[in-house]
C-alpha positions in Angstrom: -127.4 212.4 33.4 -127.0 208.7 32.3 -123.5 207.7 31.4 -123.0 207.2 27.7 -122.0 203.7 26.7 -118.5 203.0 25.4 -118.7 201.6 21.8 -115.9 199.8 20.0 -116.2 200.1 16.2 -114.3 197.8 13.9 -114.7 196.1 10.5 -112.9 194.0 7.8 -113.0 196.4 4.8 -110.4 198.7 6.3 -110.6 201.8 8.5 -111.3 204.2 5.6 -114.2 202.1 4.0 -117.4 204.0 3.6 -119.3 201.4 5.6 -117.3 201.9 8.8 -117.4 205.6 8.4 -121.2 205.4 8.3 -121.3 203.1 11.3 -119.1 205.5 13.3 -121.4 208.4 12.6 -124.4 206.4 13.7 -122.7 205.3 16.9 -122.0 208.9 17.9 -125.8 209.4 18.4 -125.6 206.5 21.0 -122.4 206.7 22.9 -118.7 207.4 23.1 -116.8 205.9 20.1 -113.4 204.3 19.8 -112.3 202.8 16.5 -109.8 200.0 15.9 -109.9 198.6 12.4 -107.6 197.1 9.8 -105.3 199.3 7.9 -106.3 197.5 4.7 -109.1 195.2 3.5 -109.3 191.9 5.3 -112.4 190.4 3.8 -112.8 186.6 3.9 -110.2 186.3 6.7 -112.6 184.5 9.0 -111.3 184.3 12.5 -107.7 184.4 11.6 -105.2 185.9 14.1 -101.7 187.0 13.7 -99.2 184.7 15.3 -96.2 184.4 13.0 -95.5 188.1 12.3 -95.5 191.4 14.1 -98.6 193.6 14.7 -98.6 197.3 14.4 -101.1 199.9 15.7 -101.1 203.5 14.5 -103.1 206.3 16.0 -104.7 208.0 13.0 -106.9 211.1 12.6 -109.4 210.7 9.8 -112.2 213.0 10.9 -111.1 214.2 14.3 -114.3 213.2 16.1 -113.1 210.1 18.0 -109.9 208.1 18.9 -109.0 205.9 16.0 -106.3 203.2 15.5 -105.4 201.4 12.3 -104.1 197.9 12.8 -101.9 195.8 10.6 -103.7 192.6 11.6 -107.0 190.9 11.1 -110.4 192.0 12.4 -110.1 189.5 15.4 -106.6 191.1 16.1 -108.3 194.5 16.2 -110.7 193.5 19.0 -108.0 191.8 21.0 -105.7 194.8 20.8 -108.6 197.2 21.5 -109.4 195.5 24.8 -105.9 194.7 26.0 -103.8 197.6 24.7 -106.1 200.6 24.0 -109.1 200.5 26.3 -107.7 198.3 29.0 -111.3 197.3 29.7 -114.3 195.9 28.0 -116.5 198.3 26.0 -120.2 198.2 26.6 -120.7 197.0 23.0 -118.7 196.2 19.9 -120.2 196.9 16.5 -118.5 195.6 13.3 -119.2 196.8 9.7 -121.0 198.0 7.9 -119.7 195.4 5.6 -119.7 195.9 1.8 -121.6 192.7 0.8 -123.6 189.9 2.3 -122.7 187.9 5.4 -125.9 185.8 5.4 -126.1 182.0 5.5 -122.7 180.2 5.2 -120.9 183.5 4.5 -120.8 184.0 8.3 -118.1 181.3 8.5 -115.7 183.2 6.2 -116.6 186.7 7.3 -114.0 189.0 8.9 -116.8 191.3 9.9 -118.6 188.6 11.9 -115.3 187.2 13.3 -114.6 190.6 14.9 -118.1 190.4 16.5 -117.5 186.8 17.6 -114.1 187.8 19.1 -115.9 190.4 21.2 -118.4 187.8 22.2 -115.7 185.5 23.4 -114.5 188.4 25.6 -118.0 188.7 27.1 -118.8 191.9 25.1 -122.3 192.3 23.5 -121.6 192.5 19.8 -123.2 192.9 16.4 -122.0 192.5 12.9 -123.7 194.6 10.2 -123.6 194.0 6.5 -125.3 195.6 3.5 -126.1 193.5 0.4 -124.1 195.8 -1.9 -120.4 195.0 -2.7 -119.9 198.4 -4.3 -117.3 200.5 -2.5 -119.5 203.5 -3.1 -122.6 201.8 -1.8 -125.4 204.0 -0.4 -125.6 203.3 3.3 -128.2 206.0 4.1 -131.2 203.6 4.4 -129.2 201.5 6.9 -128.9 204.1 9.6 -132.2 203.8 11.4 -132.1 200.0 11.5 -128.5 200.0 12.7 -129.3 202.5 15.5 -132.5 200.7 16.5 -130.8 197.3 16.8 -127.8 198.7 18.6 -130.0 200.5 21.2 -132.0 197.3 21.8 -128.9 195.3 22.5 -127.6 197.9 24.9 -131.0 197.9 26.6 -131.6 194.2 26.8 -128.2 192.7 26.5 -127.4 189.3 24.8 -127.2 185.8 26.2 -123.8 184.6 27.1 -121.9 183.3 24.1 -124.3 184.9 21.5 -123.7 187.8 19.0 -126.0 189.1 16.3 -125.5 188.8 12.6 -127.5 191.6 10.9 -127.8 191.8 7.1 -129.6 194.7 5.3 -131.2 194.4 1.9 -130.0 196.8 -0.8 -133.3 198.6 -1.1 -134.7 202.0 -0.7 -135.8 202.5 2.9 -139.5 202.8 1.9 -139.3 199.3 0.3 -137.9 197.6 3.4 -140.7 195.8 5.2 -139.2 195.6 8.6 -136.8 193.4 10.7 -137.1 189.6 11.0 -135.2 187.4 13.5 -134.2 184.3 11.5 -132.2 181.2 11.4 -129.1 180.8 9.1 -130.2 179.3 5.8 -128.6 176.0 4.9 -126.9 177.2 1.7 -123.4 177.0 0.3 -121.0 178.0 -2.4 -120.4 175.6 -5.3 -116.8 176.4 -6.0 -114.4 176.0 -8.8 -110.9 177.3 -9.5 -110.0 179.3 -12.6 -106.5 177.9 -13.5 -104.2 180.2 -15.4 -100.5 180.5 -16.2 -98.4 183.6 -15.6 -95.8 185.0 -18.0 -93.1 183.1 -16.2 -94.9 179.8 -16.9 -96.1 179.3 -13.3 -99.6 178.1 -12.7 -102.0 180.0 -10.5 -105.6 180.0 -9.5 -108.6 182.3 -9.0 -111.4 181.1 -6.7 -114.7 181.3 -8.4 -118.2 179.7 -8.0 -121.8 180.4 -7.3 -124.0 180.6 -4.2 -126.7 178.0 -4.1 -129.6 178.1 -1.6 -131.7 174.9 -1.5 -133.3 175.9 1.8 -137.0 176.6 1.2 -137.7 177.6 4.7 -139.5 181.0 5.2 -137.7 181.5 8.6 -134.2 181.9 7.1 -132.0 185.0 6.6 -132.0 184.3 2.9 -135.8 184.3 2.7 -136.0 187.5 4.7 -133.5 189.4 2.6 -135.1 188.2 -0.7 -138.5 189.4 0.6 -137.4 192.9 1.7 -136.6 192.4 5.4 -133.6 193.1 7.5 -132.4 189.8 8.9 -131.1 189.2 12.4 -129.5 185.8 13.1 -128.3 185.1 16.7 -124.9 183.4 16.3 -123.0 181.4 18.9 -119.3 180.7 18.9 -119.7 177.4 20.7 -119.5 175.0 17.7 -120.3 171.9 19.8 -123.0 169.8 18.1 -124.7 169.2 21.4 -127.5 167.1 19.9 -124.9 164.5 18.7 -123.1 163.9 22.1 -125.7 161.3 23.2 -125.4 159.4 20.0 -121.6 159.4 20.1 -121.7 158.0 23.6 -123.4 154.9 22.3 -120.4 154.0 20.2 -117.9 151.4 21.3 -115.0 153.8 21.9 -113.2 151.9 24.6 
């Protein structure tokens, strides 16, 4: 009998979030599951790691079906601790999510979900971040299951190029209305931000970050187009941020 793959499951919404509980249940149909996830929500943490305070791991029993550990740190911390202190080896795959809300386009930069996947990629572990376009804590993840399972099995079968992880976003639609899966590029879109400035009862000023998402990318090969048109989007993401196409130009400058 073929050996079942070892699957590390993590997220950024916290270990009790409905999204990760759904992801855990899906992974049980594929392999042996170990969960290491934040003990509280860590959305928008990006690739932050804990360097100026202590980290805590607690063995928890939520449903009794797999080893689980809650971590006081960030999603990236969770992956580091899982590999070094819990598994003492690399899992066959790391899956992160299912995030409550979109991580398409520029959101991938800020995403704790995707940073966990990228941290796994840095370790040489095939990794996928899954997100549902529904920020509701009680979002319905049922229609996500078959897509998540299919993509995970394909990564296990084919592997991923060195330095590449997958950013998967799922539209908030009934399964019958999802047209399929598209491999895309990241849309060139951004947040137009502003700060809501207020004063607390003690007279001290404080701010709430606000703004709106603006997509001026009209391409039909982007994640934003795919999601708006009823497709699951897959964007291959690399953690090498080098602008390789600019190196030759910079070498023409008089830098000496």
